[in-house]
ZALUMTOR-605813 format. One record per residue (C-alpha): residue number from 1; z, x, y. Coordinates in steps of 0.25 Angstrom, whole numbers. Last residue first. Layout:
N
resi_c3_c1_c2
NUM_Z_X_Y
...
This chain:
712
resi_c3_c1_c2
712_-183_-879_-69
711_-193_-877_-81
710_-189_-890_-87
709_-186_-889_-102
708_-173_-897_-102
707_-179_-909_-96
706_-173_-914_-84
705_-167_-927_-85
704_-170_-942_-82
703_-166_-955_-88
702_-168_-969_-85
701_-180_-967_-75
700_-181_-978_-65
699_-185_-968_-53
698_-193_-959_-61
697_-187_-945_-64
696_-196_-939_-75
695_-210_-943_-78
694_-212_-938_-92
693_-226_-935_-97
692_-230_-936_-112
691_-238_-949_-110
690_-242_-951_-96
689_-236_-961_-86
688_-241_-966_-73
687_-230_-971_-62
686_-228_-986_-62
685_-213_-984_-62
684_-215_-978_-48
683_-216_-964_-43
682_-215_-966_-28
681_-200_-965_-29
680_-200_-950_-33
679_-186_-946_-34
678_-188_-939_-48
677_-202_-938_-53
676_-202_-926_-63
675_-214_-925_-71
674_-214_-920_-85
673_-224_-917_-96
672_-237_-913_-88
671_-247_-906_-97
670_-260_-914_-92
669_-257_-913_-78
668_-269_-921_-72
667_-266_-936_-75
666_-251_-935_-76
665_-250_-927_-63
664_-259_-937_-55
663_-252_-949_-60
662_-239_-943_-56
661_-244_-941_-42
660_-250_-955_-42
659_-237_-961_-46
658_-230_-955_-34
657_-225_-941_-29
656_-225_-940_-14
655_-209_-941_-14
654_-207_-927_-21
653_-193_-930_-26
652_-196_-926_-40
651_-210_-920_-42
650_-206_-911_-54
649_-218_-907_-63
648_-218_-902_-77
647_-230_-899_-86
646_-241_-896_-75
645_-254_-891_-81
644_-263_-897_-71
643_-257_-891_-59
642_-268_-891_-49
641_-273_-905_-51
640_-259_-913_-52
639_-253_-905_-41
638_-265_-905_-32
637_-268_-920_-33
636_-256_-929_-35
635_-245_-919_-30
634_-253_-914_-18
633_-258_-927_-14
632_-244_-934_-15
631_-237_-925_-5
630_-227_-914_-6
629_-217_-912_4
628_-206_-918_-5
627_-205_-906_-14
626_-192_-912_-20
625_-195_-907_-34
624_-208_-900_-35
623_-206_-894_-48
622_-218_-888_-56
621_-219_-884_-71
620_-232_-880_-77
619_-240_-873_-66
618_-251_-864_-71
617_-263_-870_-65
616_-256_-875_-52
615_-250_-861_-49
614_-258_-856_-37
613_-265_-869_-32
612_-253_-877_-36
611_-244_-869_-27
610_-254_-869_-16
609_-254_-884_-17
608_-239_-885_-18
607_-238_-877_-5
606_-248_-885_3
605_-241_-898_-2
604_-228_-893_5
603_-215_-888_-2
602_-204_-890_8
601_-195_-897_-2
600_-193_-886_-12
599_-184_-894_-19
598_-188_-889_-33
597_-200_-880_-32
596_-200_-876_-47
595_-213_-869_-51
594_-216_-866_-66
593_-229_-860_-72
592_-233_-852_-59
591_-246_-846_-57
590_-253_-832_-60
589_-243_-826_-50
588_-250_-815_-41
587_-247_-822_-28
586_-259_-819_-19
585_-256_-810_-7
584_-260_-814_7
583_-247_-823_8
582_-239_-811_3
581_-245_-801_13
580_-241_-811_24
579_-227_-812_19
578_-225_-797_18
577_-212_-797_25
576_-205_-811_24
575_-197_-813_37
574_-208_-807_46
573_-219_-814_38
572_-212_-828_41
571_-215_-838_31
570_-219_-851_38
569_-233_-853_31
568_-244_-856_40
567_-253_-845_35
566_-250_-848_20
565_-252_-862_22
564_-265_-861_28
563_-269_-852_17
562_-265_-863_7
561_-273_-873_15
560_-285_-864_15
559_-284_-862_0
558_-283_-877_-2
557_-295_-880_5
556_-303_-869_-2
555_-298_-875_-15
554_-302_-889_-12
553_-316_-884_-9
552_-317_-875_-21
551_-313_-886_-31
550_-312_-878_-44
549_-301_-886_-50
548_-289_-877_-54
547_-295_-863_-51
546_-300_-868_-38
545_-285_-872_-35
544_-281_-858_-34
543_-279_-859_-19
542_-290_-851_-13
541_-295_-843_-24
540_-302_-854_-32
539_-314_-845_-37
538_-305_-838_-46
537_-303_-850_-55
536_-313_-847_-66
535_-303_-835_-70
534_-294_-845_-76
533_-299_-843_-90
532_-293_-829_-91
531_-286_-824_-78
530_-282_-831_-65
529_-283_-823_-52
528_-269_-822_-46
527_-265_-834_-38
526_-270_-835_-24
525_-260_-836_-13
524_-253_-848_-8
523_-243_-850_-19
522_-232_-841_-13
521_-236_-843_2
520_-236_-859_0
519_-223_-858_-8
518_-216_-850_3
517_-221_-860_14
516_-215_-871_6
515_-201_-867_9
514_-191_-860_1
513_-178_-863_8
512_-174_-874_-2
511_-174_-866_-15
510_-169_-877_-23
509_-179_-874_-34
508_-187_-862_-33
507_-192_-859_-47
506_-204_-851_-50
505_-210_-849_-64
504_-223_-841_-67
503_-221_-828_-59
502_-229_-817_-63
501_-232_-812_-48
500_-218_-812_-44
499_-218_-801_-33
498_-226_-805_-22
497_-225_-820_-22
496_-211_-821_-27
495_-204_-812_-17
494_-210_-812_-3
493_-216_-826_-2
492_-208_-833_-13
491_-194_-827_-9
490_-198_-828_6
489_-199_-843_3
488_-184_-844_5
487_-172_-842_-4
486_-158_-846_2
485_-157_-859_-7
484_-157_-851_-20
483_-157_-864_-29
482_-168_-860_-39
481_-174_-845_-39
480_-180_-845_-52
479_-191_-835_-55
478_-199_-835_-68
477_-211_-825_-72
476_-205_-813_-65
475_-211_-799_-69
474_-214_-795_-55
473_-203_-802_-48
472_-192_-792_-53
471_-192_-782_-42
470_-198_-789_-30
469_-192_-802_-35
468_-178_-796_-33
467_-181_-791_-19
466_-187_-805_-15
465_-174_-811_-21
464_-165_-802_-12
463_-173_-805_0
462_-174_-820_-1
461_-159_-822_-3
460_-151_-827_-15
459_-137_-832_-12
458_-136_-847_-8
457_-141_-852_-22
456_-127_-855_-27
455_-116_-852_-18
454_-114_-842_-24
453_-125_-834_-30
452_-138_-838_-37
451_-144_-852_-38
450_-156_-848_-47
449_-159_-834_-49
448_-168_-835_-61
447_-177_-823_-65
446_-187_-824_-77
445_-197_-812_-80
444_-188_-800_-80
443_-195_-789_-88
442_-190_-776_-83
441_-188_-766_-94
440_-191_-754_-86
439_-192_-758_-71
438_-205_-763_-66
437_-201_-777_-70
436_-189_-777_-61
435_-176_-780_-68
434_-169_-769_-60
433_-170_-778_-48
432_-160_-788_-54
431_-148_-781_-48
430_-153_-784_-34
429_-152_-798_-36
428_-137_-797_-34
427_-139_-796_-19
426_-142_-811_-19
425_-129_-814_-25
424_-123_-815_-39
423_-109_-820_-42
422_-113_-835_-42
421_-123_-835_-53
420_-131_-848_-52
419_-143_-843_-60
418_-145_-828_-64
417_-156_-830_-74
416_-163_-818_-80
415_-175_-818_-90
414_-182_-805_-94
413_-171_-795_-93
412_-175_-781_-98
411_-164_-774_-89
410_-153_-780_-97
409_-142_-769_-96
408_-142_-766_-82
407_-147_-780_-77
406_-136_-787_-84
405_-125_-777_-80
404_-130_-779_-65
403_-129_-794_-66
402_-115_-793_-72
401_-111_-784_-60
400_-118_-793_-50
399_-110_-805_-55
398_-109_-816_-66
397_-96_-823_-64
396_-101_-837_-59
395_-110_-840_-70
394_-120_-851_-68
393_-132_-846_-75
392_-135_-834_-83
391_-148_-831_-90
390_-150_-817_-96
389_-163_-815_-104
388_-168_-802_-109
387_-154_-796_-112
386_-153_-782_-117
385_-151_-780_-132
384_-137_-779_-138
383_-126_-768_-138
382_-133_-759_-128
381_-144_-766_-120
380_-135_-778_-116
379_-120_-774_-117
378_-118_-774_-102
377_-121_-789_-101
376_-109_-792_-109
375_-100_-783_-102
374_-105_-786_-88
373_-104_-801_-91
372_-90_-799_-96
371_-86_-793_-83
370_-92_-804_-74
369_-84_-815_-81
368_-89_-825_-91
367_-83_-839_-87
366_-95_-844_-80
365_-105_-845_-92
364_-113_-856_-85
363_-126_-855_-92
362_-129_-843_-101
361_-143_-838_-106
360_-143_-825_-114
359_-156_-819_-121
358_-155_-805_-128
357_-143_-806_-137
356_-145_-797_-150
355_-131_-792_-152
354_-123_-804_-148
353_-108_-803_-154
352_-101_-793_-146
351_-105_-797_-132
350_-105_-811_-136
349_-91_-811_-140
348_-87_-804_-127
347_-95_-814_-119
346_-88_-826_-126
345_-75_-820_-122
344_-79_-818_-108
343_-82_-833_-106
342_-92_-844_-111
341_-85_-857_-109
340_-95_-862_-98
339_-107_-861_-108
338_-115_-872_-101
337_-128_-867_-107
336_-129_-856_-118
335_-141_-848_-121
334_-142_-837_-131
333_-154_-829_-136
332_-154_-817_-145
331_-143_-822_-155
330_-140_-813_-166
329_-125_-814_-166
328_-126_-829_-168
327_-112_-833_-176
326_-104_-823_-168
325_-111_-823_-155
324_-110_-838_-154
323_-95_-838_-158
322_-92_-834_-143
321_-97_-847_-139
320_-88_-854_-148
319_-76_-846_-143
318_-80_-850_-129
317_-80_-865_-132
316_-92_-873_-133
315_-90_-886_-125
314_-99_-883_-113
313_-109_-875_-122
312_-121_-884_-117
311_-136_-879_-120
310_-134_-870_-132
309_-145_-860_-135
308_-145_-850_-146
307_-155_-840_-151
306_-156_-830_-162
305_-149_-838_-173
304_-147_-831_-186
303_-132_-830_-186
302_-131_-845_-184
301_-124_-853_-172
300_-130_-866_-168
299_-122_-875_-177
298_-109_-867_-174
297_-109_-873_-160
296_-105_-886_-167
295_-90_-884_-166
294_-90_-875_-153
293_-96_-887_-146
292_-110_-893_-142
291_-108_-907_-139
290_-112_-907_-125
289_-122_-919_-127
288_-134_-911_-123
287_-128_-899_-130
286_-128_-905_-144
285_-142_-910_-143
284_-147_-897_-136
283_-141_-889_-147
282_-148_-897_-158
281_-161_-894_-151
280_-158_-879_-151
279_-156_-880_-166
278_-168_-887_-168
277_-176_-877_-160
276_-169_-865_-168
275_-172_-870_-181
274_-165_-880_-190
273_-159_-870_-200
272_-145_-876_-203
271_-138_-885_-193
270_-124_-882_-199
269_-111_-889_-200
268_-115_-902_-194
267_-104_-912_-191
266_-102_-908_-176
265_-117_-908_-174
264_-117_-923_-177
263_-124_-928_-164
262_-133_-915_-163
261_-138_-917_-177
260_-141_-931_-174
259_-149_-927_-162
258_-156_-916_-170
257_-160_-926_-180
256_-165_-936_-170
255_-173_-925_-163
254_-180_-921_-176
253_-183_-935_-180
252_-190_-937_-166
251_-185_-945_-155
250_-192_-958_-151
249_-192_-960_-136
248_-192_-945_-133
247_-182_-942_-122
246_-187_-935_-109
245_-186_-948_-101
244_-196_-954_-91
243_-205_-961_-101
242_-193_-967_-108
241_-189_-974_-95
240_-200_-984_-95
239_-199_-990_-82
238_-193_-1004_-80
237_-202_-1014_-74
236_-196_-1020_-62
235_-191_-1034_-64
234_-200_-1046_-62
233_-194_-1056_-52
232_-188_-1068_-59
231_-196_-1079_-62
230_-198_-1093_-57
229_-206_-1102_-67
228_-193_-1108_-71
227_-189_-1112_-57
226_-203_-1119_-55
225_-202_-1126_-68
224_-189_-1133_-65
223_-177_-1129_-72
222_-173_-1139_-83
221_-163_-1130_-91
220_-158_-1122_-79
219_-160_-1108_-75
218_-151_-1098_-67
217_-156_-1084_-68
216_-163_-1079_-56
215_-158_-1087_-44
214_-145_-1094_-49
213_-141_-1082_-58
212_-129_-1078_-49
211_-125_-1092_-45
210_-126_-1097_-60
209_-117_-1085_-64
208_-106_-1089_-53
207_-107_-1104_-57
206_-106_-1102_-72
205_-118_-1102_-81
204_-121_-1110_-94
203_-124_-1107_-108
202_-135_-1103_-117
201_-146_-1093_-113
200_-151_-1085_-101
199_-152_-1096_-91
198_-138_-1100_-93
197_-136_-1114_-88
196_-131_-1118_-75
195_-118_-1126_-71
194_-120_-1135_-59
193_-116_-1147_-66
192_-103_-1141_-69
191_-97_-1133_-80
190_-84_-1126_-78
189_-83_-1111_-80
188_-79_-1101_-91
187_-84_-1087_-89
186_-94_-1080_-98
185_-102_-1073_-87
184_-116_-1078_-90
183_-115_-1089_-101
182_-104_-1095_-93
181_-93_-1102_-102
180_-92_-1117_-100
179_-81_-1127_-97
178_-84_-1142_-95
177_-83_-1149_-82
176_-98_-1153_-81
175_-103_-1155_-95
174_-111_-1145_-103
173_-110_-1152_-117
172_-124_-1156_-117
171_-129_-1143_-111
170_-140_-1140_-121
169_-139_-1153_-130
168_-146_-1162_-120
167_-155_-1155_-110
166_-149_-1151_-97
165_-148_-1161_-85
164_-156_-1156_-74
163_-153_-1146_-63
162_-164_-1143_-52
161_-168_-1128_-50
160_-170_-1124_-36
159_-159_-1113_-37
158_-149_-1123_-42
157_-151_-1138_-40
156_-141_-1146_-47
155_-144_-1161_-46
154_-131_-1170_-48
153_-127_-1173_-33
152_-134_-1186_-33
151_-144_-1185_-45
150_-141_-1199_-50
149_-148_-1201_-63
148_-162_-1206_-64
147_-162_-1220_-71
146_-163_-1220_-86
145_-148_-1220_-88
144_-147_-1232_-78
143_-156_-1240_-87
142_-149_-1237_-99
141_-136_-1241_-93
140_-142_-1254_-88
139_-147_-1257_-102
138_-134_-1255_-108
137_-127_-1264_-97
136_-136_-1275_-100
135_-134_-1274_-115
134_-119_-1274_-113
133_-120_-1286_-104
132_-128_-1294_-114
131_-118_-1290_-125
130_-106_-1295_-116
129_-114_-1308_-112
128_-115_-1311_-127
127_-101_-1309_-130
126_-96_-1320_-121
125_-81_-1321_-121
124_-77_-1310_-112
123_-82_-1316_-100
122_-89_-1308_-89
121_-83_-1305_-76
120_-89_-1309_-63
119_-103_-1315_-60
118_-106_-1303_-51
117_-105_-1293_-62
116_-114_-1301_-71
115_-124_-1301_-60
114_-123_-1286_-57
113_-126_-1282_-72
112_-115_-1278_-81
111_-109_-1265_-85
110_-103_-1263_-99
109_-88_-1266_-101
108_-78_-1256_-102
107_-64_-1260_-107
106_-51_-1258_-101
105_-38_-1262_-109
104_-25_-1264_-103
103_-12_-1266_-111
102_0_-1274_-107
101_14_-1276_-113
100_23_-1287_-109
99_37_-1285_-107
98_46_-1293_-116
97_47_-1308_-116
96_50_-1309_-131
95_37_-1314_-135
94_30_-1301_-129
93_20_-1303_-119
92_6_-1297_-121
91_-3_-1293_-109
90_-17_-1289_-111
89_-25_-1283_-100
88_-40_-1282_-101
87_-48_-1273_-91
86_-62_-1275_-91
85_-71_-1264_-85
84_-85_-1266_-79
83_-93_-1255_-74
82_-106_-1257_-67
81_-117_-1247_-69
80_-123_-1242_-57
79_-134_-1249_-50
78_-148_-1244_-49
77_-155_-1249_-36
76_-159_-1235_-32
75_-158_-1225_-19
74_-146_-1230_-12
73_-138_-1233_-24
72_-130_-1247_-26
71_-117_-1247_-32
70_-111_-1258_-41
69_-97_-1260_-46
68_-92_-1270_-56
67_-78_-1274_-58
66_-73_-1283_-69
65_-58_-1286_-72
64_-54_-1294_-84
63_-39_-1298_-86
62_-35_-1303_-99
61_-20_-1308_-100
60_-15_-1310_-114
59_-2_-1316_-116
58_5_-1314_-129
57_14_-1322_-139
56_15_-1335_-133
55_0_-1335_-128
54_-5_-1332_-115
53_-15_-1340_-108
52_-28_-1332_-106
51_-30_-1325_-92
50_-39_-1331_-82
49_-53_-1323_-82
48_-54_-1316_-69
47_-62_-1321_-58
46_-51_-1319_-47
45_-50_-1305_-50
44_-65_-1303_-48
43_-65_-1291_-38
42_-77_-1290_-30
41_-85_-1277_-31
40_-97_-1283_-39
39_-106_-1282_-26
38_-98_-1276_-15
37_-88_-1284_-6
36_-88_-1289_7
35_-79_-1301_9
34_-73_-1297_22
33_-60_-1294_16
32_-67_-1286_5
31_-74_-1277_15
30_-61_-1274_23
29_-54_-1270_10
28_-66_-1261_5
27_-66_-1254_19
26_-51_-1252_19
25_-52_-1245_5
24_-44_-1251_-6
23_-32_-1247_-13
22_-28_-1253_-27
21_-28_-1267_-31
20_-17_-1275_-39
19_-22_-1288_-44
18_-11_-1300_-45
17_-8_-1307_-58
16_-1_-1320_-56
15_14_-1323_-57
14_20_-1333_-67
13_31_-1323_-69
12_30_-1311_-60
11_23_-1298_-62
10_11_-1303_-69
9_2_-1292_-75
8_-5_-1281_-67
7_-20_-1278_-66
6_-23_-1266_-58
5_-34_-1264_-48
4_-40_-1252_-40
3_-50_-1257_-30
2_-64_-1252_-29
1_-67_-1242_-18
């Protein structure tokens, strides 16, 4: 290493100056002793200019030291700039012999050429040489600026993108060592030569943010064309969710007004004469947000109202419920959902207030005791007309005595719902036998016995249901047996087929013990001869398909398949008396309008083909939820061809459903409105669409809910 030196003044009178050098490496000392020195590395203390003679007032000593260094590179012949420093020391002596004061000035001299450096120090008296040396130094500096800069350790290669100097003005002040704020996370960090710019805007990124975005987001001002051409993988195209929802993209003026009315219902004194339909819509808006209270209940109470339906009475107190009979004494239809605060006091007020009530529907009135039910139902036919509709759901205190009072005083019931009632048993169905169509005043058309008893759905047995259907099944149009898990196909073979000849709606949801053999037997027989314009289909006697498309050969094959299914059915004739007779007897039903086979997992393609052959022309609503034994041909061919008037179809969790099945339904079912496709991964985002048809339950749907007007 070059020696460190320091100039000192004389320490003794008449003494000479002696140089003081710093430490030197052993190798350098050895080379100097052997006379081996580098070019321009020799100290020139001996060639110094002698100091001028001091005057009487002051003594000025000038010491000039010149040192030049040259370094040779391995790859090129360019030499580094030589640095020359001149140190001038002034020593002034005071007249009175006081201690002298010294000052040191260091000046920077432009670099010189190698020849001048070897010749020793230049003289300060020649100004021409100085100017010449300055010009030569300037030229040398410009030459070095034009040379390729040293890239030893300066190149920065991040994700295959070489780093180059940024354009002047953009990152001019971004010097290494300065403090900057990360454009991504907002934290302060120290700028280095590895700091990356923000690819999404102005600013720079800190080291953690650069690491995170190194593969897909990091970009640099002078990135190569290959890196700029590299693109991110295309994202999956988002599916248009507005086609899968039930909401109208642009609401009508009427809907907007009703929404505003529902929002500010507490500030409205009266709705006025807006009509029954609009009044019902306002009630839906309030109940959907659970905003119906006793304060705004008065908006729906008027003396002239004949019908009232409230969809959520959770926040309506019992005193307010009792006021309904006071302000609406002429009500004929009353339906209250979630009326958990309805108690005995409300029943007493209604018993004295309602004089024309004929249709009553209550959901969850679990506080009313059995004695109050008996008192209330015993007045029917005396103080007020008999009930034509009685729908009771989820009431834990309605027992056999209450049911007997209902049947005794309202024998003309048309619609009866006894769903989720814990006190009733399978033996309680015997109390419904007087509702037979053969009895005087018997007009029962709709019967709902869903999830009866405690525990729910584990009470009803086949024999009791068959006995009930033998009495009331003749006039039944709608039958619901959902959730009764003990029922088997015997109900279909021995109850529905022989006694329910006018049935148009059948719901067997969650009846897990009903197997496909019972469905095949039920629909395997020829339907009743059509009337009117349908008489042209009499030739298609085999499976009923000849009336649909007139293909005789296909119909004959289908007839043979159905007959084979009937002969191979697993129904034991010993367990089901008269089963063989039922198979030979055609079902007299003209065709079902609504059929719910939700979670009837054993339903076979043969059973569905027989079903469509019998009721395909009249079928409007069909639920095949979780009928996973069905295959694609039966769905895309027979279902779409034999049921052209389908409006609502549920194919959820039927794994054979794919885009082609949906396309066939959209193409052939002209009245189709809603298709449920939950859990079908073969239905992709490229599924065909049709204006006016809602595809519910797609995998990337944003919103999904069951429409309120669904038949199940």
